[in-house]
Phi, psi and omega in degrees: 000133180283165179299321179295318178296320179299313180297321179294314179296321178297313179299321178294320179294319178297316178298320178298314180297318181294335180261358183289131186252348179280153176295146179242146177298146182300321181295325177292315178301319180292321177295314178300318178302310182297314180296321179297312181299316181292317180300325181265006179052041178257101185255023177288160180292151176304144188250020180288152175278353181258116182303323180295319178296318177300321180295316178296318179295317178298319178297318178298319178294320179297318181295333183253013189293341185266016178248155179270176183298317180295318179294323177298319177297314179298319179295320179298310180301315181298317178299314180298314181296316186278328186258331185249316183286333179288332186277000000 
């Protein structure tokens, strides 16, 4: 897959998630959050007003910290395909 194809598939997966109306499990949301942040090279602190939510988001980022942006995009796409589009 070329870099351009990867970015296109990632953008399509993000659009799918943004339009998804069914509830998602918290662990899936946290993984998607971490992969999205890494894929976009956004290393700012979580911005929730709730400290507990920030802690969960920070933990998700720590768990995924050793992957690069391309791998984060592939993981995001795979999660969307396997967990959301199949259902």
